[in-house]
N, C-alpha and C positions, 0 to 999 in steps of 0.2 A: 503494501499499497506507498501511496505517494502522499507528501503534504498535503493539507488542503491548501490553496490558494486565496488570497481575500485581497476584493482588489484595494486601492484607497479610489478614496472620494472623486479628488482629480481625474482620478482613470474610468470613473464609472461615467464622472459627464463628459468625459473623450470617444465612448466605447458607446453615450447616447445620441452623439450625433452620426451617426450610419447615417441617418435618411436625406441628410443636409447637403449641399453642393458642393462644399467642398471637402465631402471625404472621398470625391471620386479625384481629388487632384493627387497626385503623386509628392508632389512634394511639400500638402500638409499633411499628407500622411507620416513623410520623415521627419516634421517638426512636428511631428504629436506622439514620435513612438513613445509605447511603453517600455520602464525599466525595473527594474527588479523590487526597487521602493515603492511602484506603481504596483508591484503585483502580490507586495507583501513575503517579499522574499529578500533574510534580511545578510545569508551570506552565500556569493558569490564570484567571491577578489580572483578566483582562480579564472575566472575565464564569463567574462563580461552578458550581461540579460540585454536584451531589445527586441523589440517585437512591435509590429506594425500594428495601427488600429483593425486594420479591414484582415488580418490575418489574426487576431487577440478574441476580433468578434465572431470566428469561425468555431469558438471554443464552447463547451459546454462545463462553463466553469465552477458549475457545481456539482461536478465530476471528476475529482483529481485523476480516475485514468483515462479521460478521455485523450482520445488520439491525438487528436491538435494542440492537446492545453502541453498534454508532455515533453513536444517536441520542439518549446520553446521556455518553456517552467524550469526553470533550473532549480535542483534537487539535491540532499546531503549528497547520493550517492556518486555526485561526480569529483568527490572526494575523494575514490577510490581507487590507484591505480594499477592496482591486480599484477603487475608485472609487467604491463605496455608500458610500451617509451609512447612521448610525445612526438619524437618523429621513427617511426619506425622505415619510413622509404625514404631516408636520406635525403630529403627538399632543400636541409640548411647543410649541404653535407657532399654526398656521394651524384644526387643530382643537381645541384645546385651551378647552375653555370656562369651569369653574373646578378645580382645583388633580384630578383623578384622576378628570374630565369630558371627555366628548369628545365629539364632532357631526362626522361626514363627511356624512353621507347627514338629507334633510330629516326622515325619517318615522321613525330609530332614533337613539338615545344609549345612547352605551356610559359606566357605569363602573368606575373598577375598584378593586373592594370591598377587592383585596387586593392586597400586590404580593410575595408568595413563594409559592414553589408546591415539592410532594413531590418534586420531579422538573424541573431543568434541563433543557430540550429545548435540543439544539447546534443549533440552524433556529430558536430563537427570534426570529417578529418583533422582539418588544418586550428582545433581551440588553440594546440600548445603554444603555435609558433606564429599567429597577429599582433601581436600584443608588440614581437621583436621582428617583422618583417620589415621587410624594404619594400616599398612600389617596381616596377620593373619602369625600365625609361626605352622611349620606341628606337632611337638612333641604336640603345645593344643590342635591344630584341633582334631589327634588320642587319646588322652586321652579325647574330649568332646565325641568320638563319642562311645569308648567304655563305658564310663561313661552311655551314654542316647541307650539300646538294642534300641527303635523302632526304629532307623535310621538308614535305609535303603538305602540313598540318598545323594550324597555330593556334591555340586554345590560349583566350582571352579567358579570365580568372580572379579570383582573387582569393578572399572577398568578392566584392558584386559588382564587375564593370560597370552595371548598370545603376548606380549607382550616380554615374559623373554625368556633366551633360550631354548633351544632345550633341553640341558640336567635338568636343571631345571625344566621344565614343568614337563619330564619323571621320575623325582625323587619323586614329586608328588603322577603322575597320580598310579605310583606303589605300591607305600608306601599307595595308599588309595584300590589302586587294589584286596589287596593281603587280606585286611578284612574282614575277611567271611560272617560281618553282611552286610557288603556292595554289591549291586546289579546294581548301578549305579550313574559313577565318571560323573558329567557332564561340561561339558568345554562351561563357559558358553562366547559366544566370537563376539564380531563384526567385527571383523574381515576378512567373509568373504564376506564381502560386502563392506568393506570399503581398505582393504588389504591383497587382495588372495594368493599374491603370496607368506604370510605367510607360505602357507600349502604347505611345501617341499615334493618331493615324501620320503624323506630319514626320517622326521619327522612324516607324515601320517603311515609311514611301521610301524618304531616305538611303537606309540600309537595302530595299530591294536594287536600288542601280546598280551595286556590288553582288554581282551572280554568284559570288563564293561565301556567302554569310549561310552560317545552319545556328539554329539556338538548340541549347542543351540545358532540360532543366529539370526538376527533381520532386513529382507528386509520390505524396506517399502515402495515401488514402484517398479514397473516395470524395470523403468530403469538401478535398480540396480542389474539386473538379466543380465550382460553381460556374455562376453564367460571365460572371466576368471574367473570370481564367480562359474561360470558352471560349468569349466572346476575342481575349486577347489572342490564344491559339488562331482563329478561324481568318484573324486579319491578318496576324503573320503568315498563314498558309498560303489566302487568299491572295497576298505580292506574291509568291512565288519562296517563302523563306520556309526551308523546313524543319521542324520541331521535332527533336527527339525527348524521349525522357529515359532517365535514370536514378529509380529508387533506388532506396537502402532498405533491406531486412531490417527491420526493426522488432524485436521481442515487444509486445505485447499492444504493439502498432498495428502490424500490418503483418503477422507470419500467420495467419488464419487465411487457407488457401482463399476463402470463402468472397475475403475482401479484399486479395490481391488479383483475384478473379477479377468482381466486378473491377476495381481500378484498373487492367488493363481492359477491360470490354470498353470502358469510359474512351480511357482515351483515345484508340483507335476509331470508338465511336466518331470523336472531334479532331481525328487527322493528327493525332500527336503519335508516334512513333513508337510501343512500346521495348526502349531497348535494352537495357540491363536491370537485371536485380542484383544488389548487389549485397552480399555478405558484408554487414559489422567490419568497421575498418580495426584492426589491431590497437586500437588508439588510448592512450589512460586519461580516464573520466570517461569512458563512455561504455563501458563493459557488462552494465547495465541493460543494455540494449543489444546486447549481442545473441545470438542464434545461437542452437547448436549445430554439425555441420549435418548431419540426419535430417533437421529440420528444414533445411533449406532442399535438401536433394529431393524430400516430402512435396515440400512445396514443387519445385521443377516437373519431379512427375504427378502433381497433381494439374499443373498445369495446362501443358503436353495432351493431357488425357482431355480437358475441356476446354480448350482454346486453338484457335485456327490462327497458321504460322503466325501470317501480318501480327496475332494482336500478343505473341506468344513470346515475350523478352528471354533473352540466354536469361541462367543464374550462375553468378558465379561472383569470386572473390578475386581478389584483388594482394597478393601476397607480397612482402616486402623484397625476396629474393626474384620473385619471377621475373621474364623478360616478357611476357601477352598478359593477358589477363585469365582464368583458369577455372575452365567451368567445372562446376559443383556436379 
C-alpha cells in the first residue's frame, strides 16, 4: 500500500480550473505544475517531483494505488536502491561522447536537448543523472554525427526537448534533417501523454516540412488515451509525422494482460504504433516498479494470442551489456 496523497488548497484551486480557456495553453500548464508540497509529499529530495495540472487531473486522488497517480507521486520506496546503480548504462562514462551526447549503438546517437521535464516520471531511467546533467550543444552533435558515418538516426531527448520554444526545437530539427547521412530525427518526448496541448497546429505544420521527423512517446495506461492526447496524435499523423510508443512495464500499473491489451489496441486505433514494452530498467530507486521476467514472458504470450501484428509490440529488456534490445 502506498501513502495517501493530500492536495493543498492551492493545488485544488489549480485543478478546479480544468474547464477554463487557459487550461488548454501549454505555457499555463508549465507555469502551474504541482510540486511535492502541493501533493502532500514531504521528502523527495533524491528526485524532484513535478506534474502538469492536466496529468494530475487524470488521477483518482482518493485511490493511492491509482495507475496515473503512482507514475508521478513520490513515495518512500524510492529511497531503496536494492543494489542497483543510478547509471547502469554508462551514460556518464562509456556511452558519453561529449557532455549531453551519448552513443550506445553504432547507427544511433542521442542528445540531451533539455534536462527538465513537465512531469517527472517516478520510473525515469535518468532520475539519478538529471541533477548533474548538461545539455548537449547542437554544434557538438553535428560534429559527432559527421565523425561517425554509421550514424543514421539521431534521438533528441532529455529531459524533454518539447519544453523548449518552437524556434529552438525547429532550429535543431532543421540542422539535423539536412544532413544526408541522417534518415530519422526522433523527438523523444512524453508531452503527448502529460502535456498534449504542447503540440500546436503551428508547431506540427512546421515540423512536417522536415520529412525525417518521428515522434517517440510513452503511454503506459489506457486512461492516458484522452481526447486531448488522441487529437494530438491525429494532428501529427495527419501531417505525415509517425508516432511510436514505448511503454514501460510497471508493477501494479500495467502488468495486467487485460490492461496492456486495452492500451495497445487503443494505440493502434489512433494510429500510434505500439513499438516496445520495456521491462523496467535496473535503476536505483525504482525496484518497486520492476516485474519478474516470468511476468514479462506471460504478458508477451498473452499479447501474441490476443492482438494482431500491428497492435502487438515487442516485449524487451534494455540490458547494460547488450548491443541491442533483448527480446523477452
